[in-house]
PDB file of N, H, CA, C and O in Angstrom:
ATOM      1  N   MET A   1      -8.747   3.687   2.137  1.00  0.00           N
ATOM      2  CA  MET A   1      -7.508   4.271   2.567  1.00  0.00           C
ATOM      3  C   MET A   1      -6.568   2.993   3.290  1.00  0.00           C
ATOM      4  O   MET A   1      -7.309   2.488   4.132  1.00  0.00           O
ATOM      5  N   ALA A   2      -5.212   2.267   3.290  1.00  0.00           N
ATOM      6  H   ALA A   2      -4.609   2.677   2.605  1.00  0.00           H
ATOM      7  CA  ALA A   2      -4.675   2.508   4.167  1.00  0.00           C
ATOM      8  C   ALA A   2      -3.214   3.058   4.066  1.00  0.00           C
ATOM      9  O   ALA A   2      -2.655   3.480   3.054  1.00  0.00           O
ATOM     10  N   ARG A   3      -2.474   2.912   5.966  1.00  0.00           N
ATOM     11  H   ARG A   3      -2.929   2.569   6.788  1.00  0.00           H
ATOM     12  CA  ARG A   3      -1.440   3.204   5.771  1.00  0.00           C
ATOM     13  C   ARG A   3      -0.975   2.568   7.136  1.00  0.00           C
ATOM     14  O   ARG A   3      -1.692   2.168   8.053  1.00  0.00           O
ATOM     15  N   LEU A   4       1.149   2.575   7.002  1.00  0.00           N
ATOM     16  H   LEU A   4       1.732   2.900   6.257  1.00  0.00           H
ATOM     17  CA  LEU A   4       1.414   2.091   8.382  1.00  0.00           C
ATOM     18  C   LEU A   4       1.058   2.548   9.149  1.00  0.00           C
ATOM     19  O   LEU A   4       0.402   3.585   9.042  1.00  0.00           O
ATOM     20  N   SER A   5       1.397   1.844  10.537  1.00  0.00           N
ATOM     21  H   SER A   5       1.930   1.002  10.624  1.00  0.00           H
ATOM     22  CA  SER A   5       1.747   2.542  11.654  1.00  0.00           C
ATOM     23  C   SER A   5       2.358   1.694  12.444  1.00  0.00           C
ATOM     24  O   SER A   5       1.907   0.549  12.469  1.00  0.00           O
ATOM     25  N   GLU A   6       3.162   1.921  13.022  1.00  0.00           N
ATOM     26  H   GLU A   6       3.528   2.851  13.002  1.00  0.00           H
ATOM     27  CA  GLU A   6       4.427   0.983  13.683  1.00  0.00           C
ATOM     28  C   GLU A   6       4.423  -0.030  13.299  1.00  0.00           C
ATOM     29  O   GLU A   6       4.189  -0.740  14.277  1.00  0.00           O
ATOM     30  N   GLY A   7       4.557  -0.740  12.289  1.00  0.00           N
ATOM     31  H   GLY A   7       4.747  -0.163  11.495  1.00  0.00           H
ATOM     32  CA  GLY A   7       4.648  -2.001  11.453  1.00  0.00           C
ATOM     33  C   GLY A   7       3.317  -2.063  11.399  1.00  0.00           C
ATOM     34  O   GLY A   7       3.065  -3.109  10.801  1.00  0.00           O
ATOM     35  N   CYS A   8       2.305  -1.513  11.699  1.00  0.00           N
ATOM     36  H   CYS A   8       2.510  -0.664  12.185  1.00  0.00           H
ATOM     37  CA  CYS A   8       0.868  -2.320  11.987  1.00  0.00           C
ATOM     38  C   CYS A   8       0.110  -1.658  10.891  1.00  0.00           C
ATOM     39  O   CYS A   8       0.289  -0.465  10.646  1.00  0.00           O
ATOM     40  N   LEU A   9      -1.089  -2.706   9.936  1.00  0.00           N
ATOM     41  H   LEU A   9      -1.234  -3.675  10.135  1.00  0.00           H
ATOM     42  CA  LEU A   9      -0.986  -1.973   8.819  1.00  0.00           C
ATOM     43  C   LEU A   9      -3.119  -1.448   9.533  1.00  0.00           C
ATOM     44  O   LEU A   9      -3.964  -2.047  10.198  1.00  0.00           O
ATOM     45  N   THR A  10      -3.035   0.130   8.748  1.00  0.00           N
ATOM     46  H   THR A  10      -2.349   0.617   8.207  1.00  0.00           H
ATOM     47  CA  THR A  10      -4.032   0.037   9.625  1.00  0.00           C
ATOM     48  C   THR A  10      -5.193   1.255   8.659  1.00  0.00           C
ATOM     49  O   THR A  10      -5.016   2.387   8.207  1.00  0.00           O
ATOM     50  N   ILE A  11      -6.638   0.087   8.679  1.00  0.00           N
ATOM     51  H   ILE A  11      -6.781  -0.832   9.047  1.00  0.00           H
ATOM     52  CA  ILE A  11      -7.385   0.533   7.397  1.00  0.00           C
ATOM     53  C   ILE A  11      -8.894   0.897   7.649  1.00  0.00           C
ATOM     54  O   ILE A  11      -9.908   0.326   8.051  1.00  0.00           O
ATOM     55  N   ILE A  12      -8.545   2.058   7.236  1.00  0.00           N
ATOM     56  H   ILE A  12      -7.722   2.522   6.909  1.00  0.00           H
ATOM     57  CA  ILE A  12      -9.209   3.636   7.645  1.00  0.00           C
ATOM     58  C   ILE A  12     -10.897   2.980   6.623  1.00  0.00           C
ATOM     59  O   ILE A  12     -10.818   2.770   5.413  1.00  0.00           O
ATOM     60  N   ALA A  13     -12.287   2.757   7.435  1.00  0.00           N
ATOM     61  H   ALA A  13     -12.351   2.928   8.418  1.00  0.00           H
ATOM     62  CA  ALA A  13     -13.389   2.818   6.822  1.00  0.00           C
ATOM     63  C   ALA A  13     -13.836   3.498   5.643  1.00  0.00           C
ATOM     64  O   ALA A  13     -14.090   4.702   5.694  1.00  0.00           O
ATOM     65  N   ASP A  14     -13.954   2.847   4.604  1.00  0.00           N
ATOM     66  H   ASP A  14     -13.748   1.870   4.563  1.00  0.00           H
ATOM     67  CA  ASP A  14     -15.003   4.199   4.218  1.00  0.00           C
ATOM     68  C   ASP A  14     -16.128   3.353   3.382  1.00  0.00           C
ATOM     69  O   ASP A  14     -16.894   3.975   2.646  1.00  0.00           O
ATOM     70  N   SER A  15     -16.238   1.683   3.520  1.00  0.00           N
ATOM     71  H   SER A  15     -15.616   1.177   4.118  1.00  0.00           H
ATOM     72  CA  SER A  15     -17.208   1.538   2.144  1.00  0.00           C
ATOM     73  C   SER A  15     -17.319   0.408   2.691  1.00  0.00           C
ATOM     74  O   SER A  15     -16.320  -0.013   3.273  1.00  0.00           O
ATOM     75  N   ASP A  16     -18.561  -0.435   2.679  1.00  0.00           N
ATOM     76  H   ASP A  16     -19.373  -0.092   2.205  1.00  0.00           H
ATOM     77  CA  ASP A  16     -18.938  -1.884   3.433  1.00  0.00           C
ATOM     78  C   ASP A  16     -17.582  -3.230   2.816  1.00  0.00           C
ATOM     79  O   ASP A  16     -17.160  -4.249   3.363  1.00  0.00           O
ATOM     80  N   GLU A  17     -17.262  -2.586   1.488  1.00  0.00           N
ATOM     81  H   GLU A  17     -17.605  -1.758   1.044  1.00  0.00           H
ATOM     82  CA  GLU A  17     -15.759  -3.761   1.477  1.00  0.00           C
ATOM     83  C   GLU A  17     -15.099  -3.337   2.730  1.00  0.00           C
ATOM     84  O   GLU A  17     -15.216  -3.789   3.869  1.00  0.00           O
ATOM     85  N   VAL A  18     -14.469  -2.491   2.325  1.00  0.00           N
ATOM     86  H   VAL A  18     -14.374  -2.124   1.400  1.00  0.00           H
ATOM     87  CA  VAL A  18     -13.484  -2.381   3.649  1.00  0.00           C
ATOM     88  C   VAL A  18     -13.299  -2.146   5.089  1.00  0.00           C
ATOM     89  O   VAL A  18     -12.419  -1.635   5.780  1.00  0.00           O
ATOM     90  N   GLN A  19     -14.930  -2.937   5.384  1.00  0.00           N
ATOM     91  H   GLN A  19     -15.645  -3.353   4.822  1.00  0.00           H
ATOM     92  CA  GLN A  19     -14.987  -3.083   6.694  1.00  0.00           C
ATOM     93  C   GLN A  19     -14.973  -4.651   7.025  1.00  0.00           C
ATOM     94  O   GLN A  19     -14.643  -5.275   8.033  1.00  0.00           O
ATOM     95  N   GLU A  20     -15.666  -5.196   5.253  1.00  0.00           N
ATOM     96  H   GLU A  20     -15.933  -4.689   4.434  1.00  0.00           H
ATOM     97  CA  GLU A  20     -15.200  -6.793   5.336  1.00  0.00           C
ATOM     98  C   GLU A  20     -13.980  -7.365   5.493  1.00  0.00           C
ATOM     99  O   GLU A  20     -13.802  -8.506   5.918  1.00  0.00           O
ATOM    100  N   LEU A  21     -12.837  -6.331   5.044  1.00  0.00           N
ATOM    101  H   LEU A  21     -12.982  -5.404   4.699  1.00  0.00           H
ATOM    102  CA  LEU A  21     -11.609  -6.934   5.041  1.00  0.00           C
ATOM    103  C   LEU A  21     -10.838  -6.446   5.917  1.00  0.00           C
ATOM    104  O   LEU A  21      -9.622  -6.641   5.902  1.00  0.00           O
ATOM    105  N   ARG A  22     -11.516  -5.666   6.898  1.00  0.00           N
ATOM    106  H   ARG A  22     -12.503  -5.508   6.911  1.00  0.00           H
ATOM    107  CA  ARG A  22     -10.995  -4.816   8.186  1.00  0.00           C
ATOM    108  C   ARG A  22     -11.276  -6.431   9.356  1.00  0.00           C
ATOM    109  O   ARG A  22     -10.470  -6.863  10.180  1.00  0.00           O
ATOM    110  N   GLU A  23     -12.804  -7.057   8.989  1.00  0.00           N
ATOM    111  H   GLU A  23     -13.459  -6.706   8.320  1.00  0.00           H
ATOM    112  CA  GLU A  23     -13.099  -8.402   9.434  1.00  0.00           C
ATOM    113  C   GLU A  23     -12.131  -8.890   9.398  1.00  0.00           C
ATOM    114  O   GLU A  23     -11.543  -9.083  10.462  1.00  0.00           O
ATOM    115  N   GLN A  24     -11.426  -9.384   7.910  1.00  0.00           N
ATOM    116  H   GLN A  24     -11.903  -9.227   7.045  1.00  0.00           H
ATOM    117  CA  GLN A  24     -10.872 -10.431   7.488  1.00  0.00           C
ATOM    118  C   GLN A  24      -9.297 -10.643   8.557  1.00  0.00           C
ATOM    119  O   GLN A  24      -8.959 -11.512   9.361  1.00  0.00           O
ATOM    120  N   LEU A  25      -8.596  -9.287   8.022  1.00  0.00           N
ATOM    121  H   LEU A  25      -8.870  -8.581   7.369  1.00  0.00           H
ATOM    122  CA  LEU A  25      -7.364  -9.021   8.660  1.00  0.00           C
ATOM    123  C   LEU A  25      -7.628  -9.117  10.495  1.00  0.00           C
ATOM    124  O   LEU A  25      -6.800  -9.644  11.239  1.00  0.00           O
ATOM    125  N   TYR A  26      -8.792  -8.563  10.929  1.00  0.00           N
ATOM    126  H   TYR A  26      -9.464  -8.135  10.325  1.00  0.00           H
ATOM    127  CA  TYR A  26      -8.844  -9.226  12.432  1.00  0.00           C
ATOM    128  C   TYR A  26      -9.124 -10.765  12.833  1.00  0.00           C
ATOM    129  O   TYR A  26      -8.970 -11.193  13.977  1.00  0.00           O
ATOM    130  N   GLN A  27      -9.467 -11.379  11.963  1.00  0.00           N
ATOM    131  H   GLN A  27      -9.593 -11.032  11.033  1.00  0.00           H
ATOM    132  CA  GLN A  27      -9.970 -13.162  11.967  1.00  0.00           C
ATOM    133  C   GLN A  27      -7.695 -13.673  11.752  1.00  0.00           C
ATOM    134  O   GLN A  27      -6.956 -14.436  12.373  1.00  0.00           O
ATOM    135  N   ALA A  28      -7.622 -13.340  11.340  1.00  0.00           N
ATOM    136  H   ALA A  28      -8.223 -12.720  10.835  1.00  0.00           H
ATOM    137  CA  ALA A  28      -6.482 -13.771   9.835  1.00  0.00           C
ATOM    138  C   ALA A  28      -5.130 -13.176  11.462  1.00  0.00           C
ATOM    139  O   ALA A  28      -4.221 -13.886  11.891  1.00  0.00           O
ATOM    140  N   GLN A  29      -5.325 -12.415  11.735  1.00  0.00           N
ATOM    141  H   GLN A  29      -6.063 -11.838  11.386  1.00  0.00           H
ATOM    142  CA  GLN A  29      -4.407 -12.108  12.891  1.00  0.00           C
ATOM    143  C   GLN A  29      -4.329 -12.762  14.349  1.00  0.00           C
ATOM    144  O   GLN A  29      -3.358 -13.224  14.948  1.00  0.00           O
ATOM    145  N   GLN A  30      -6.093 -12.614  14.839  1.00  0.00           N
ATOM    146  H   GLN A  30      -6.882 -12.238  14.353  1.00  0.00           H
ATOM    147  CA  GLN A  30      -6.316 -13.799  16.074  1.00  0.00           C
ATOM    148  C   GLN A  30      -6.563 -14.736  15.524  1.00  0.00           C
ATOM    149  O   GLN A  30      -7.533 -15.214  16.110  1.00  0.00           O
ATOM    150  N   ALA A  31      -6.112 -15.762  14.181  1.00  0.00           N
ATOM    151  H   ALA A  31      -5.323 -15.373  13.705  1.00  0.00           H
ATOM    152  CA  ALA A  31      -5.691 -17.147  13.950  1.00  0.00           C
ATOM    153  C   ALA A  31      -4.075 -16.806  13.734  1.00  0.00           C
ATOM    154  O   ALA A  31      -3.384 -17.802  13.950  1.00  0.00           O
ATOM    155  N   PHE A  32      -3.371 -15.706  13.382  1.00  0.00           N
ATOM    156  H   PHE A  32      -3.932 -14.897  13.207  1.00  0.00           H
ATOM    157  CA  PHE A  32      -1.517 -16.047  13.616  1.00  0.00           C
ATOM    158  C   PHE A  32      -1.444 -16.007  15.017  1.00  0.00           C
ATOM    159  O   PHE A  32      -0.303 -16.167  15.450  1.00  0.00           O
ATOM    160  N   LYS A  33      -2.416 -15.823  15.937  1.00  0.00           N
ATOM    161  H   LYS A  33      -3.343 -15.693  15.585  1.00  0.00           H
ATOM    162  CA  LYS A  33      -1.556 -15.393  17.154  1.00  0.00           C
ATOM    163  C   LYS A  33      -1.961 -16.709  18.242  1.00  0.00           C
ATOM    164  O   LYS A  33      -1.376 -16.989  19.288  1.00  0.00           O
ATOM    165  N   SER A  34      -3.202 -17.436  17.603  1.00  0.00           N
ATOM    166  H   SER A  34      -3.677 -17.209  16.753  1.00  0.00           H
ATOM    167  CA  SER A  34      -3.654 -18.564  17.954  1.00  0.00           C
ATOM    168  C   SER A  34      -2.394 -19.404  18.110  1.00  0.00           C
ATOM    169  O   SER A  34      -1.822 -19.888  19.086  1.00  0.00           O
ATOM    170  N   LEU A  35      -2.108 -19.405  16.461  1.00  0.00           N
ATOM    171  H   LEU A  35      -2.573 -19.012  15.667  1.00  0.00           H
ATOM    172  CA  LEU A  35      -1.149 -20.545  16.006  1.00  0.00           C
ATOM    173  C   LEU A  35       0.367 -20.215  16.734  1.00  0.00           C
ATOM    174  O   LEU A  35       1.029 -21.198  17.067  1.00  0.00           O
ATOM    175  N   LYS A  36       0.626 -19.588  16.850  1.00  0.00           N
ATOM    176  H   LYS A  36       0.089 -18.789  16.580  1.00  0.00           H
ATOM    177  CA  LYS A  36       1.809 -18.480  17.583  1.00  0.00           C
ATOM    178  C   LYS A  36       1.778 -18.814  18.961  1.00  0.00           C
ATOM    179  O   LYS A  36       2.709 -19.076  19.722  1.00  0.00           O
ATOM    180  N   ASP A  37       0.465 -18.756  19.171  1.00  0.00           N
ATOM    181  H   ASP A  37      -0.291 -18.543  18.553  1.00  0.00           H
ATOM    182  CA  ASP A  37       0.768 -19.648  21.634  1.00  0.00           C
ATOM    183  C   ASP A  37       1.040 -20.989  20.532  1.00  0.00           C
ATOM    184  O   ASP A  37       2.133 -21.506  20.301  1.00  0.00           O
ATOM    185  N   GLY A  38      -0.002 -21.289  20.070  1.00  0.00           N
ATOM    186  H   GLY A  38      -0.890 -20.869  20.258  1.00  0.00           H
ATOM    187  CA  GLY A  38       0.378 -22.625  20.302  1.00  0.00           C
ATOM    188  C   GLY A  38       1.977 -23.569  19.360  1.00  0.00           C
ATOM    189  O   GLY A  38       2.098 -24.774  19.140  1.00  0.00           O
ATOM    190  N   MET A  39       2.651 -22.773  19.118  1.00  0.00           N
ATOM    191  H   MET A  39       2.553 -21.794  19.296  1.00  0.00           H
ATOM    192  CA  MET A  39       4.032 -22.765  19.068  1.00  0.00           C
ATOM    193  C   MET A  39       5.224 -22.696  20.355  1.00  0.00           C
ATOM    194  O   MET A  39       6.322 -23.227  20.518  1.00  0.00           O
ATOM    195  N   PHE A  40       4.709 -22.120  20.841  1.00  0.00           N
ATOM    196  H   PHE A  40       3.816 -21.689  20.709  1.00  0.00           H
ATOM    197  CA  PHE A  40       5.069 -21.489  21.413  1.00  0.00           C
ATOM    198  C   PHE A  40       5.004 -23.021  23.007  1.00  0.00           C
ATOM    199  O   PHE A  40       5.896 -23.678  23.544  1.00  0.00           O
ATOM    200  N   SER A  41       3.473 -22.969  23.197  1.00  0.00           N
ATOM    201  H   SER A  41       2.748 -22.436  22.761  1.00  0.00           H
ATOM    202  CA  SER A  41       3.303 -23.906  24.006  1.00  0.00           C
ATOM    203  C   SER A  41       4.371 -25.633  23.522  1.00  0.00           C
ATOM    204  O   SER A  41       4.832 -26.430  24.339  1.00  0.00           O
ATOM    205  N   MET A  42       4.445 -25.697  22.368  1.00  0.00           N
ATOM    206  H   MET A  42       4.070 -25.049  21.705  1.00  0.00           H
ATOM    207  CA  MET A  42       4.937 -26.750  21.715  1.00  0.00           C
ATOM    208  C   MET A  42       6.293 -26.418  21.861  1.00  0.00           C
ATOM    209  O   MET A  42       6.820 -27.435  21.408  1.00  0.00           O
ATOM    210  N   LEU A  43       7.183 -25.692  22.182  1.00  0.00           N
ATOM    211  H   LEU A  43       6.755 -24.866  22.549  1.00  0.00           H
ATOM    212  CA  LEU A  43       8.435 -25.914  22.417  1.00  0.00           C
ATOM    213  C   LEU A  43       8.740 -25.714  23.423  1.00  0.00           C
ATOM    214  O   LEU A  43       9.908 -26.077  23.560  1.00  0.00           O
ATOM    215  N   ASN A  44       8.209 -25.174  24.590  1.00  0.00           N
ATOM    216  H   ASN A  44       7.260 -24.879  24.478  1.00  0.00           H
ATOM    217  CA  ASN A  44       8.425 -24.780  26.220  1.00  0.00           C
ATOM    218  C   ASN A  44       7.944 -26.645  27.032  1.00  0.00           C
ATOM    219  O   ASN A  44       8.464 -27.274  27.953  1.00  0.00           O
ATOM    220  N   GLY A  45       6.569 -27.006  25.970  1.00  0.00           N
ATOM    221  H   GLY A  45       6.147 -26.495  25.221  1.00  0.00           H
ATOM    222  CA  GLY A  45       6.755 -28.117  26.518  1.00  0.00           C
ATOM    223  C   GLY A  45       4.767 -28.550  27.128  1.00  0.00           C
ATOM    224  O   GLY A  45       3.931 -29.450  27.218  1.00  0.00           O
ATOM    225  N   ASP A  46       4.909 -27.757  27.262  1.00  0.00           N
ATOM    226  H   ASP A  46       5.588 -27.026  27.189  1.00  0.00           H
ATOM    227  CA  ASP A  46       3.403 -27.338  27.769  1.00  0.00           C
ATOM    228  C   ASP A  46       2.432 -27.868  27.674  1.00  0.00           C
ATOM    229  O   ASP A  46       1.407 -27.365  28.134  1.00  0.00           O
TER     230      ASP A  46
END
């Protein structure tokens, strides 16, 4: 089961498969954050 909360996807774990999806979602969020931070650094000349 999934629901949208303040623009964020919230997944309610009820199985190993859902837990695995939560971990993949977290990893994707961290990768996106790193990419975004890197782009800001490039744009700001850091």
